[in-house]
N, C-alpha and C positions, 0 to 999 in steps of 0.2 A: 289735865286727867281725859279731856275730851278724845286727844289722841289716841290713849289706851283704850276706851269703847271704841271707839271706832274699829280698832286695831282687832278688839274682841269680836266684836260682831261680824268684822270680816271672817275671821276665823270660821266663830261659830255659826252663818250663813254656808260657807264655803261646805264642811264638815256636814251639815243638817241637807244639804241638795245634793252633794254626792250619796250619804245613806238613803235618803228618799228613794234617788232615783235607780241606786241598786235592789235595793231590797224588794220596792214597789214599782216594777217598769212599766206594769202595763196599767195604772192607775190614771185616772181623767185627769187635768187641771181643772180644780178647783178652790177657794178661797180659801177653804179650809186648809190647806197644803200650808198655807204661810205658820197656820198655827204648827204643823207636823213638823216645819222645817224647824222652827227655833224653840217649839215645848223641850223636847228632848234632849237635846244638848245642851240647853240651856242649866236642866236639872242635873247632866253631867259634871259638869262643874263644881255642882256640891257635892256629888260622891255617889249618885243612882245613877248606875250605867246599864240597867233596862237588860240586865243578863240572859234573859230570855230569846229576845229579838235581835241580841247581836250577831249570830252566826246562826237562820235557820236550816233545819235538816230538809231531806230529800225526804219526799212521801212515794217512793216508786212502790210500796205495796198495795198501794190503792189503786194502781192501776194508771194512773194521770201522775207524770215524775211532775213535781213542785220546786224543782231545784233552778235557782234564780241563774245566769249567767253573769261571775265575777262576784259571786258572792262570800268568798273570799277575801277579797278585798276590804268589807264592811270592819271588822276586826282591825284590819292593819292601819286603816285610815280613822278607827275610833282612838286606837293607842299613840296615833300620830296627834290627835287633836288635844287628848287629855296632856300628851307631852307639854303641847306647846302652851294652851290657854290657861292650864291649873298652874305647874311650874313657870314658866318662863315669864306669860304677861303678868297673871295676878301676883308673883313674887317681884317682878318688876316695879308694879304698881306700889306694893308695899314698902320697896327700897326709896322709889322717888317719896313719898308721904314721908320715911324716917328721912330723907333728906332736908326735905321742908323743915322737918320739926326741928333738927338740927342748925337749919340757919336762923329758924327764927329764935330759937331757944337763944344764940349766941349773942344776937344784937339783943334780947330782954337783958343778957348779962350785962351788956355795953350801957344800958340807960339806968341800971340798978346802981353799977360804978359811978358815972357821973353824977 
């Protein structure tokens, strides 16, 4: 199970770092960044997508354009992250647990019959 957790953390961290760096390019390095990188992508695994922060709009009417370069990449990366993390890795983990259960169940039936 450790392999799946490591794979999930690598995918989670890669999405968190890319999302944070695209949406907030001018933020200073702080320890709170670690929480920001892991917190929202972790909750995205459970269905919370933070819809208001996925694709921030431009505020050109205020006189200062607030457009980040490459902001269109964030929804694309999020879709790939959710596809890989939710569908592939979590379903693969469930399949491995099911396989282990079937193996143990077959062994228990052999023990009962003897």
